N, C-alpha and C positions, 0 to 999 in steps of 0.2 A: 382792715383785713379785706382781702378780695372776696367777692360773693361766692358762697359755697355752691357747688353744682351737684345735683343728685346723681348717684352712681346707677345709671340705668342699665349698664352692661354687666355681665356676669363677672364679678371680681374674683380673680385667682391669684395665687402667689406671684405668678409671672407678670400679670397685669399690674400688681402692686409694685413690683420692682421697676417696671417701665415708668410707672407714675413717679416714683422717687427720682428716677433719672431725668424726669421732666420738671422736677421741682415742686411737685404736689403730693399731698398725703391725705389719707381718709380720716374722718372723724364721724361720730354719731351724736345725736342730740342728747341721748341719755342711755343708760345701761339697758333700758327696756325697749328702746327704739331699734327696729330691725333694719332701718335705712342707713346707708352710709353716704357721706358727702365728700367730694373733693375739696380740699382747702389749699389756696395759694395766697398767702398773706402779701399785701402790698409792701409791708416792711417786715423783713425776715430777721429773726434772732440768730446770732451765731456767737460762739465762744472761741476766740482766737487761741489756738494751741501754743503760740509762742508769746502769749501775753496773759497767761492765767494768773490770777491773784489768789493766793491761799492765805486767808486770815491767820494771824499768829496763833490765836487760840485753837483753831482747827488743826494747824500744823502740830501743836503740842499733843492734841488728841491722837493724831496719826502716829506720832513717835511713841506714845505710851502704849500703843497696840491694844487699845480698848476693844476694837472690833477685828474679827477675822474676815478677810476679804476673799470671796470665792467668785469664780467666773463660770457662767453657763451650767451651774449645777442644779438650779431649781427654777425653771421657767415658769411653771404654774404658780409657785409661791410668789414670784415677783409680779406676775400679771394680776394675781389676786390682791396683792398689797397695793398696787397702783389703782386698782378698780374699787377698793374698799372706801366706804364713807368714814369720815373721821372729823375731829374738831376742825371747824373752818371750811369743811367741804362735805356737803350732804349728798351730792350727786356726782356721777362720773360719766364720761363719754365712752368708756370701754364696755362695749356690749359683746354678746356671744360671737358675732361675726368677727369682730376685732380679735378676740381671744383665739379663735380658731385659725384665722389667717396668719397671725404672727407665730402661732405654734407651728404651722407649716413652714414658715420662713426659718424658724429656729431649727427644725429638723433638717432643713436644706443648708444650714450653716450661714445664713444671712442675718438672722436676728440673734442678738447676744444680750446676756444679762451680766451686770456687775452687782454682787450681793454682799451685804454686810451681815455678819453673824455674831452673836454673843451668847455664850453658854449653850451652844448647840441650837440656838433659835435664830431664824431669819428675822432681822429687825429693820432692814432697810435695803434699798437698792434701786436699780433703774434698768430699763431695757431700750433697745434701739436697733437700727438696721445699718449694717456695714455694706457699702457698695463702692467699688473702686477705692479711692483714698478719702472717701467721705463717710461720716457716721451721722445718721439721723436720729437724734435723741427723741424718744417718744414720751416717756413718762417716768417719774421717780416717786418713791414713797419712803416714809420713815415712821417706824413705831417708837424709836428712841431718838433723843436729841443728837444731831450730827450724823446719824447713820447714813442718810442719803448724800450728805455733803462729802463724807469720806468716799463713798462709791463714785461720786463725780470726779474727785481728784485722781482716784485710781484709774478711772476711765481715761482721763486726759493723759496720764502717764502711758497707758497702754497704746493709745492712739499715736502719741509722739514716737514711742519706740518702734511702732509698726509702720512708720512713714505715712500716716494719714496727714491730711492738711486741712480738712474742713470738718468742724463739729457744728452741726445744725441743731439749734435749740427750738426752732419754729417761732417761738415768741420769747420775749424778755420779761422775766418776773423779778420781783425784789430778791427772791432766793438766788436767782442766777446772776443778778446785777453785781452782787458782792464778789463774784469771781471774775468780773470784767466783761460779762456778756454785753453785746451791743446790737443795735439794729442797723441793718443796711437795706438799701433799696432792692426791690425785686430784680431789677436789671443787674445790679452788682452781685447779688446772690447767684444768679444764673451764670455770670462770668466765672465766679469761683467754682461753681458746681461743674461747669464744663471742663475746667482744668483738673478738678479732682477725679473726674470719671475717666481721665486718660491714663491713669496709673493704677496701681494695685497696692492696697494696704494690707499688712499682715497682722490681723487682730490677735493671733496666738503667739506672736514673737516674744513678748515680754516674758522674761524668766519667772517661773512660779515662785522662786525663792528670793526675788528681789526684796531688799530690806525697805522698811518704811522711810529711812533716810535716803535711800536710793530713789524711791518714788518721788519724794519731795524735791530732790536735786534735779530729777528729770523734768518735772513740770515747771521748775523755776528757771530752766535754761532758756536763754533769750534768742538763740539763733533762729533764723527764719525756717519755716517748715516747707516752703515751696509752692503753695497755692498763690495764684495771681491775686493781687488786691486791687486791680484796676477797676 
């Protein structure tokens, strides 16, 4: 990872968007830390939208309609889920400044949430930032098995349908690796980002009534989505 830099300037939503366009993003040491740091990994995680792998068992879960998927309906519930401590993770980097900044981006239409619900309760989801034809995934959570995985598949479908070409995962985890996430160099990421920022992705284009089968067909389509891979 590249060395973190302390955010000595006053960070605003506009500054945050400019940072994303430069390939950097903020994090905090903990939920109680009031300081934010710029992060720019030497190796960047991405998930190729034209090479997403959906495990068979997860595809069956999606077809069964176990979860209701909603978009941008509960930002605060999603950020709380991502920030909460749970088995295997006692601490979080999401502090009050992060919550407030991304709430502002949400109100401005740049931050989005994909949510999974069951029996009227929010049980999983993710949030991130859309800019140009790129989507910067920030965090995901799951209170029930597969809830965040379903959200990720629906995110990928939405991005493909909306003509996005870059899904930034920041880092690669075992959770993401099963979907085909890969690491690329910082230079390669910047080349892809430059291409992605030259166009416009329509996050809201995916029909709200698209079937589960339609979503799976969309993410399994292998045609190129347009970002340079140089």
